[in-house]
C-alpha positions in Angstrom: -1.4 9.8 -20.0 1.5 10.6 -17.6 1.5 14.2 -18.7 -2.3 14.5 -18.4 -2.2 13.1 -14.9 0.6 15.4 -13.9 -1.4 18.3 -15.2 -4.0 17.4 -12.5 -1.1 17.6 -9.9 -1.1 13.9 -9.4 2.5 12.7 -9.1 3.4 9.8 -11.5 6.1 7.3 -11.8 6.9 4.7 -14.4 6.0 1.0 -14.2 8.1 -1.7 -15.7 7.0 -2.4 -19.3 4.3 -5.0 -19.4 4.0 -5.1 -15.6 2.1 -3.3 -12.9 5.1 -3.0 -10.6 7.4 0.0 -10.6 10.4 0.3 -12.9 13.6 -1.2 -11.4 16.0 0.8 -9.3 19.3 1.9 -10.7 22.3 -0.3 -10.0 23.5 1.8 -7.1 20.2 1.7 -5.3 20.0 -2.1 -5.8 23.1 -2.6 -3.8 22.9 0.3 -1.3 20.6 0.3 1.7 19.1 3.7 2.4 15.9 5.6 3.1 13.9 5.6 -0.2 12.3 9.0 0.5 15.7 10.6 0.9 17.4 9.0 -2.1 19.6 11.4 -4.0 18.6 9.8 -7.3 15.3 11.6 -7.3 17.0 15.0 -7.6 19.0 13.5 -10.5 15.9 12.5 -12.4 16.2 8.8 -11.8 13.2 6.7 -11.1 14.2 4.6 -8.1 12.0 3.4 -5.3 8.6 3.4 -7.0 6.1 5.9 -5.8 8.9 7.7 -3.7 10.1 9.1 -7.1 6.7 10.2 -8.3 6.7 13.7 -9.7 4.6 16.3 -11.6 7.7 17.8 -13.2 7.0 17.6 -17.0 10.6 17.6 -18.0 11.4 14.6 -15.9 8.3 12.8 -17.1 9.2 13.6 -20.8 12.7 12.3 -20.2 11.6 9.1 -18.6 9.0 8.0 -21.1 11.2 9.1 -24.0 13.8 6.6 -22.7 11.2 3.9 -22.3 8.0 4.6 -24.2 6.5 1.2 -23.2 6.5 2.0 -19.5 3.2 2.0 -17.8 2.0 4.8 -15.4 1.7 4.6 -11.7 0.1 7.4 -9.6 1.3 8.1 -6.0 -2.0 8.2 -4.2 -1.0 10.1 -1.0 0.3 13.3 -2.6 -2.5 13.2 -5.1 -5.1 13.0 -2.3 -6.6 10.0 -3.9 -8.4 7.1 -2.1 -8.8 4.2 -4.5 -10.8 1.0 -3.7 -9.2 -2.0 -5.4 -11.9 -4.6 -5.6 -10.3 -8.0 -6.3 -11.9 -11.0 -8.0 -9.0 -13.5 -7.5 -9.9 -17.1 -6.6 -9.4 -17.5 -2.9 -10.6 -19.4 0.1 -13.6 -17.5 1.6 -12.8 -16.8 5.3 -15.1 -17.0 8.3 -18.0 -14.6 8.0 -16.6 -12.6 10.9 -13.6 -11.7 8.8 -15.6 -10.5 5.7 -16.4 -7.1 7.1 -14.0 -6.2 9.9 -15.9 -5.0 13.0 -19.2 -6.1 11.6 -20.8 -9.3 12.9 -22.8 -11.0 10.2 -25.7 -13.1 11.7 -25.9 -16.7 10.7 -29.3 -16.2 9.1 -27.7 -14.0 6.5 -27.2 -16.3 3.4 -23.7 -15.9 2.1 -23.8 -18.7 -0.4 -22.3 -17.6 -3.7 -20.1 -15.0 -2.0 -16.7 -15.3 -3.8 -14.9 -11.9 -4.3 -14.5 -8.3 -3.3 -17.5 -7.4 -5.5 -19.7 -9.4 -3.0 -18.2 -7.9 0.2 -18.3 -4.4 -1.2 -22.0 -4.8 -2.0 -22.6 -6.4 1.4 -20.9 -3.5 3.2 -23.0 -0.9 1.2 -26.2 -2.9 1.9 -25.4 -2.9 5.7 -25.0 0.9 5.6 -28.0 1.3 3.3 -25.8 3.1 0.7 -25.2 2.8 -3.0 -22.6 0.2 -4.0 -19.4 2.0 -5.0 -18.7 -0.7 -7.7 -21.8 0.7 -9.5 -21.0 4.4 -8.8 -21.2 6.0 -12.3 -20.3 9.5 -10.9 -16.7 8.6 -10.4 -13.8 7.1 -12.4 -13.9 3.3 -12.4 -11.3 1.2 -14.1 -11.6 -2.5 -15.0 -8.4 -4.4 -14.3 -7.0 -7.2 -16.5 -7.8 -9.8 -13.8 -11.5 -8.8 -13.7 -11.2 -6.6 -10.7 -12.2 -2.9 -10.4 -10.5 0.2 -9.3 -12.9 2.9 -7.9 -11.2 6.3 -7.7 -12.2 9.0 -5.2 -10.6 12.3 -4.0 -10.1 12.8 -0.3 -11.9 16.1 0.4 -10.5 16.3 3.9 -6.9 17.6 3.6 -6.4 17.3 7.4 -7.1 13.5 7.2 -4.7 11.0 5.7 -5.7 7.4 5.0 -3.3 4.5 5.0 -3.2 1.8 2.4 -4.4 -1.7 3.3 -5.0 -5.1 2.0 -8.5 -6.8 2.2 -7.1 -9.9 3.8 -5.2 -8.1 6.6 -6.3 -9.1 10.1 -5.2 -5.7 11.4 -6.5 -3.0 9.0 -9.0 -3.8 6.3 -12.1 -2.3 4.8 -13.6 -5.6 3.5 -12.3 -9.0 2.4 -10.7 -8.8 -1.1 -11.1 -4.9 -1.1 -7.7 -3.2 -0.9 -7.4 0.5 -0.2 -4.8 2.5 -2.1 -4.0 5.8 -0.3 -1.0 7.2 1.5 2.0 5.0 1.1 0.7 3.3 -2.0 0.2 3.8 -5.7 -2.4 2.9 -8.3 -2.0 1.8 -11.9 -3.3 4.5 -14.2 -6.1 3.9 -16.7 -5.0 2.8 -20.2 -1.8 1.2 -18.8 -1.1 -2.1 -20.7 0.4 -5.1 -19.1 1.1 -8.7 -20.3 -2.3 -9.6 -18.7 -4.3 -6.9 -20.5 -5.2 -3.2 -20.3 -6.6 -1.1 -17.4 -9.8 0.1 -19.0 -12.0 3.0 -17.9 -15.7 2.2 -17.6 -18.5 4.5 -18.6 -18.0 8.2 -19.5 -16.6 9.7 -16.3 -12.9 10.2 -16.3 -12.4 12.1 -13.0 -12.7 10.9 -9.4 -15.6 12.1 -7.3 -15.2 13.2 -3.7 -15.0 10.3 -1.3 -18.5 9.6 0.0 -19.1 10.5 3.6 -20.1 7.0 4.5 -17.0 5.5 3.1 -14.9 8.1 4.9 -16.6 7.0 8.1 -15.9 3.4 7.3 -12.3 4.0 6.7 -12.0 5.9 10.0 -13.9 3.1 11.8 -11.6 0.4 10.4 -8.4 2.2 11.5 -7.3 3.7 8.2 -6.6 7.2 9.5 -2.9 7.9 10.0 -2.5 9.7 13.3 -0.1 12.6 13.5 2.9 11.9 15.5 2.7 13.7 18.8 5.4 16.2 19.6 7.7 14.4 22.1 7.9 16.0 25.5 11.4 17.2 26.6 13.3 14.3 28.2 14.7 14.7 31.7 18.5 14.3 31.8 18.3 10.9 33.4 16.4 9.6 30.4 18.9 10.7 27.8 19.7 7.1 26.8 16.1 5.9 26.2 15.5 4.1 22.8 15.8 6.2 19.7 12.9 5.4 17.5 14.4 7.3 14.5 17.6 5.3 14.7 15.7 2.0 15.0 13.7 2.9 11.9 16.9 3.8 10.1 18.1 0.2 10.9 14.8 -1.4 9.8 13.9 0.6 6.7 16.7 -0.8 4.5 15.5 -4.3 5.3 12.0 -3.4 4.4 13.2 -1.8 1.2 14.9 -5.0 0.1 11.4 -6.6 0.4 9.8 -3.9 -1.8 12.6 -4.3 -4.4 11.4 -7.9 -5.0 8.5 -6.4 -7.0 10.9 -5.9 -9.9 11.0 -9.7 -10.5 8.4 -12.4 -10.1 10.8 -14.9 -8.7 14.4 -15.6 -7.8 14.7 -12.6 -5.4 14.8 -14.4 -2.0 11.6 -12.7 -1.1 10.7 -15.0 1.8 14.2 -14.8 3.3 14.2 -11.0 3.0 10.7 -10.6 4.5 11.6 -13.0 7.4 14.8 -11.1 8.2 13.0 -7.7 8.2 10.2 -9.0 10.4 12.6 -10.8 12.8 14.6 -7.6 13.2 11.4 -5.6 13.8 10.3 -8.1 16.4 13.6 -7.8 18.3 13.7 -4.0 18.1 10.0 -3.8 19.3 10.7 -6.2 22.2 13.6 -4.0 23.3 11.3 -1.0 23.2 12.8 0.8 20.2 9.7 0.9 18.0 6.0 0.0 17.8 5.5 -3.6 16.7 2.0 -2.7 15.4 3.4 0.1 13.2 6.3 -2.1 12.0 3.9 -4.9 11.1 1.8 -2.5 9.0 4.9 -1.4 7.1 6.1 -4.9 6.6 2.6 -6.0 5.3 2.5 -3.1 2.9 5.9 -3.8 1.6 5.1 -7.5 1.1 1.9 -6.7 -0.7 3.7 -4.3 -2.9 6.2 -7.0 -3.9 3.9 -10.0 -4.0 0.3 -8.8 -4.2 -1.2 -12.2 -4.9 0.1 -14.0 -1.8 -1.0 -11.7 1.0 -2.0 -14.5 3.4 1.3 -16.3 3.1 3.2 -13.1 3.5 1.3 -12.2 6.7 2.0 -15.6 8.1 5.7 -15.1 7.5 5.6 -11.7 9.1 3.7 -12.8 12.2 5.9 -15.9 12.8 9.1 -13.8 12.4 7.9 -11.0 14.6 7.1 -13.5 17.3 10.5 -15.2 17.0 12.2 -11.8 17.0 10.3 -10.7 20.1 11.7 -13.6 22.0 15.2 -12.2 21.5 15.1 -8.4 22.2 17.6 -6.6 19.9 19.9 -4.0 21.5 22.2 -2.8 18.7 25.0 -0.5 19.5 24.0 3.2 19.5 20.5 2.3 20.7 21.3 0.8 24.0 
């Protein structure tokens, strides 16, 4: 499967045997804080930092799965130009109707009794737009997950537009409740991957993703999923030479965010809460001092937390918001950024 996917120019990376999380980092990367996208291990053929190590190089792929034939397959969605809707069916408390479809007010006369999962909100969104339900789209690749959810695969046909990943319970960026978006900055479990919970099984006869429907593209844009290109900074006057350096602030924050992501390798015993709290507190302090955007930092923190603990999104976001607020009360002026 990994070779077949790479043949379609979709970068792949190994998942831990029996799990849907990436293979563990090498020992050096476990103890060293550094920017994942610039890790030298990638050039050495090592599979550190999850989707950051994804590749289409057949020699590296062959070497990896020869070492661990039981490894599952993850696909890095951004470089593959994929947008995958991850429809969840996990038991969860249904939120207020105004949070089911962000930005869409659902009148009280609409009967929502029986609504319980992402399948319901996906169908509701399609009905509001008078479009076909993506969960029933037989023209594209659909994959049943072991938990009873559904992955709906699409190809982004607009190369100039990049969509960000999101979680369906996020109060900031979400398409629908219990419908996650896997796009830039995320990965998706490949069909036929087997975990301890079961196998990711393709439905129907279609094995390739169709182009992202125009109405879904419009919904992603409406709900804030488009990643805006960073503007070219204007030249700074000499008197502003010591203004905050966002790049340096990110270099300080990113290693902390990476420690949160690394918790994905183990289900418990990683100090996840403490690491997430520390990263968010630091981000709040840096944002309060004007070194970075709190909104962007919160998005990064939420994505890292969901990557590590996908089934406790609400708790993670509560930790993030509390720590950001606490950090904001104590602006952080580290040496070199003052």
